[in-house]
C-alpha positions in Angstrom: -111.9 -71.5 52.5 -112.1 -70.6 56.2 -110.8 -67.2 57.4 -110.5 -66.0 60.9 -109.8 -62.3 61.6 -109.5 -60.0 64.6 -111.2 -61.0 67.8 -112.6 -64.1 66.1 -109.2 -65.8 66.3 -109.7 -67.4 69.7 -107.8 -70.6 70.5 -111.1 -72.6 70.3 -112.0 -71.2 66.9 -108.5 -72.0 65.6 -108.9 -75.6 66.8 -112.4 -75.9 65.3 -111.2 -74.6 61.9 -108.5 -77.2 61.8 -110.8 -80.0 63.0 -113.3 -79.1 60.2 -110.5 -79.2 57.6 -109.3 -82.6 58.7 -112.8 -84.1 58.6 -113.1 -83.7 54.8 -109.5 -84.4 53.7 -109.1 -87.2 51.1 -106.1 -88.7 49.5 -104.1 -86.3 47.3 -105.9 -83.2 48.7 -103.8 -80.2 49.5 -104.5 -78.3 52.7 -102.9 -74.8 53.1 -102.8 -73.3 56.6 -101.6 -69.6 56.8 -101.0 -67.7 60.0 -100.1 -64.1 60.2 -99.8 -62.7 63.7 -97.7 -62.9 66.9 -95.8 -65.8 68.3 -93.5 -66.4 71.2 -92.7 -68.6 74.2 -92.3 -67.8 77.8 -88.5 -67.9 77.5 -88.4 -65.7 74.4 -90.6 -63.0 76.0 -88.7 -62.8 79.3 -85.1 -63.7 80.1 -86.1 -63.3 83.8 -88.2 -66.5 83.5 -85.1 -68.4 82.3 -83.1 -67.1 85.3 -85.8 -68.3 87.7 -85.7 -71.8 86.2 -81.9 -71.9 86.4 -82.0 -70.9 90.1 -84.6 -73.6 90.8 -82.3 -76.3 89.4 -79.2 -74.8 91.0 -77.1 -74.6 87.8 -75.7 -71.6 86.0 -76.2 -71.1 82.2 -72.6 -72.5 81.7 -73.6 -75.6 83.8 -71.4 -74.7 86.8 -72.5 -75.5 90.3 -74.3 -72.6 92.1 -73.8 -72.0 95.8 -75.9 -74.4 97.9 -76.3 -77.0 95.2 -75.3 -80.6 96.3 -72.5 -81.8 93.9 -74.0 -85.3 93.7 -77.2 -84.1 92.1 -75.6 -81.5 89.8 -75.9 -83.7 86.6 -79.5 -84.6 87.5 -80.3 -80.9 88.0 -78.7 -80.1 84.6 -80.9 -82.7 82.9 -84.0 -81.4 84.7 -83.2 -77.8 83.7 -82.8 -78.8 80.1 -86.2 -80.4 80.1 -87.8 -77.4 81.8 -86.2 -75.0 79.4 -87.5 -77.0 76.4 -91.0 -77.1 77.9 -91.0 -73.3 78.3 -89.5 -72.6 74.9 -92.3 -74.2 72.9 -93.6 -71.5 70.5 -97.2 -70.5 70.6 -99.1 -68.9 67.7 -101.1 -66.2 69.5 -104.9 -66.2 69.5 -106.8 -63.0 70.0 -107.3 -63.7 73.7 -103.6 -63.6 74.4 -102.6 -61.3 77.3 -98.9 -60.4 77.5 -97.9 -58.3 80.6 -94.2 -57.6 81.1 -93.0 -55.7 84.2 -89.3 -55.0 84.8 -88.4 -57.1 81.8 -90.2 -60.2 83.2 -93.5 -61.8 82.5 -96.1 -60.8 85.0 -98.4 -63.5 86.6 -101.3 -61.9 84.7 -99.8 -63.0 81.5 -101.8 -65.6 79.5 -100.0 -66.9 76.4 -102.8 -68.6 74.6 -103.0 -69.9 71.1 -101.7 -73.0 69.2 -98.6 -74.7 70.4 -96.0 -75.9 67.9 -96.7 -79.5 68.9 -100.5 -79.1 68.2 -99.6 -77.7 64.8 -97.4 -80.7 64.1 -100.3 -83.0 65.2 -102.6 -81.3 62.7 -100.1 -81.9 59.9 -99.8 -85.6 61.0 -103.5 -86.1 60.8 -103.8 -84.6 57.3 -100.8 -86.6 56.0 -102.2 -89.8 57.5 -105.3 -89.3 55.3 -103.1 -89.0 52.2 -103.3 -85.3 52.0 -100.5 -82.8 51.5 -99.9 -79.8 53.8 -98.4 -76.3 53.2 -97.8 -74.1 56.2 -97.3 -70.4 55.7 -96.2 -69.0 59.1 -95.7 -65.2 59.0 -94.7 -64.7 62.5 -91.9 -64.1 64.9 -89.2 -66.8 65.4 -91.1 -68.9 62.9 -88.3 -71.3 62.1 -88.3 -72.3 65.8 -91.5 -74.3 65.1 -89.4 -76.8 63.2 -92.4 -78.7 61.8 -90.6 -80.9 59.4 -88.1 -82.1 62.0 -91.1 -83.0 64.2 -92.6 -84.9 61.4 -89.4 -86.7 60.7 -89.6 -88.4 64.1 -92.1 -90.6 62.4 -90.6 -90.7 58.8 -86.9 -89.9 59.3 -84.6 -88.4 56.8 -87.0 -86.8 54.3 -86.1 -83.1 54.3 -85.3 -80.3 51.9 -84.2 -77.1 53.6 -83.1 -73.8 52.1 -82.5 -70.2 53.2 -80.6 -67.3 51.8 -76.8 -67.6 51.9 -76.8 -71.0 53.5 -75.5 -74.3 52.0 -78.5 -76.1 50.4 -79.4 -79.4 51.9 -81.4 -82.2 50.4 -81.4 -85.2 52.7 -84.1 -87.2 51.0 -83.0 -90.9 50.8 -85.1 -93.3 48.6 -87.9 -94.4 50.9 -90.8 -96.8 50.4 -93.8 -94.5 50.2 -96.5 -95.7 52.5 -100.1 -95.6 51.6 -101.8 -92.4 52.9 -98.5 -90.6 53.6 -98.8 -87.1 52.3 -96.1 -84.4 51.9 -95.5 -81.3 54.0 -93.9 -77.9 53.3 -93.3 -75.0 55.6 -92.7 -71.3 54.8 -91.2 -69.6 57.8 -91.2 -65.8 57.8 -88.0 -65.5 59.9 -85.2 -67.4 61.5 -85.7 -68.8 65.1 -84.0 -65.7 66.6 -85.7 -63.0 64.4 -88.8 -60.9 64.5 -91.1 -60.9 61.5 -91.8 -57.5 59.9 -94.7 -55.9 58.0 -94.3 -55.2 54.3 -93.4 -51.6 53.4 -95.2 -51.8 50.1 -98.8 -52.0 51.2 -99.6 -48.3 51.7 -99.9 -48.6 55.4 -102.0 -51.8 55.4 -100.8 -54.3 58.0 -99.5 -57.3 56.0 -96.6 -59.5 56.9 -93.5 -59.4 54.6 -93.7 -63.1 53.9 -97.4 -62.9 53.0 -96.9 -60.0 50.7 -93.8 -61.6 49.0 -95.6 -64.9 48.4 -98.5 -63.1 46.8 -96.1 -61.2 44.5 -94.3 -64.5 43.7 -97.5 -66.2 42.7 -98.2 -63.3 40.3 -94.9 -64.0 38.6 -95.1 -67.8 38.7 -98.8 -68.8 38.5 -98.2 -72.6 39.2 -94.9 -73.0 41.0 -93.3 -75.9 42.8 -92.5 -75.4 46.4 -88.9 -74.7 45.6 -89.7 -72.2 42.9 -92.1 -70.4 45.2 -89.5 -70.3 48.0 -86.7 -68.9 45.8 -89.0 -66.2 44.3 -90.4 -65.3 47.7 -86.9 -64.9 49.1 -85.8 -62.8 46.1 -88.7 -60.3 46.7 -88.1 -60.2 50.5 -84.4 -59.6 49.9 -85.2 -56.5 47.9 -87.3 -55.0 50.8 -85.0 -55.9 53.7 -81.9 -57.9 54.5 -82.7 -58.0 58.3 -85.3 -60.7 58.0 -84.3 -64.0 56.5 -87.1 -66.5 55.6 -86.5 -70.2 55.9 -88.1 -72.9 53.7 -88.4 -76.7 54.2 -90.3 -79.5 52.6 -90.4 -83.3 52.3 -90.7 -82.8 48.5 -89.6 -79.5 47.0 -91.0 -80.5 43.6 -94.6 -80.6 45.1 -96.8 -78.1 43.2 -98.4 -75.3 45.2 -102.2 -75.1 45.0 -102.4 -78.1 42.7 -103.9 -81.5 43.4 -101.4 -84.3 43.3 -101.9 -86.6 40.4 -102.4 -90.3 41.1 -99.6 -92.6 40.3 -99.9 -94.5 37.0 -101.5 -97.9 37.3 -98.8 -99.6 35.2 -95.6 -97.6 35.3 -93.7 -97.8 32.0 -96.7 -99.3 30.1 -99.4 -97.6 28.1 -102.6 -96.8 30.0 -105.8 -96.5 28.1 -107.6 -93.6 29.8 -110.4 -93.0 27.2 -112.7 -94.8 26.8 -112.7 -96.2 30.3 -112.2 -99.9 30.1 -115.1 -101.9 31.5 -114.6 -105.5 30.4 -113.8 -106.5 26.8 -114.1 -103.8 24.1 -112.9 -103.3 20.5 -110.1 -100.7 20.2 -109.8 -99.1 16.8 
């Protein structure tokens, strides 16, 4: 178990902790990465930044031509704007050396949004899964759903997603796929939707603890060895009792995956009887 707290949570220490975890992952291991803290992107912190980009590419939010924009390049400008907005809307999990300075509702040049980018987090998940390990992400932070980890993962292994949130129609788009060797599972617990702030739990007696973190702890007390789906539903039930303003989102490649349990190996001969004791080493008489 590696724990970083307070000023020790620099960007470099976060990367080092993940690199150390990857180095010892073996097939069927489970890696849990929990983050509780701030997260944002340049666009989410400052609408003024978005206006600057729009003016640079001479298009309005509705896509209309601005004064002085050449009509022939309007479509190219719109495409460039979309790319620029996406690049500036990537969520960053804040490290302790982050420095947010907002003046007149705009990000000041002194601002330094440092930490882990969503794409770097997805890369960590990819490396663990490529070693045959499973990953559970607990992201107790603002706009958490916007990290969209499983969608990023599905660019490599499309169509394997279970997603659920309170009040929404449940989706389970998991077609039968040929499981590749070394391909682990991934699940993500997002504290809030992509347009919501994450709150602290009101039940900790003043101790700063995110609502998602507290609810998951309580859920594990009620269900000691849950599946991802069971843990998600119980966590949501507890959070709903505390507040309806914050809606957690859950997704996984396999909702039946057990939380904090090592994945059992597949049977050597499915449908047949396997002799597991004594271990067979050549011919032996079996009573």
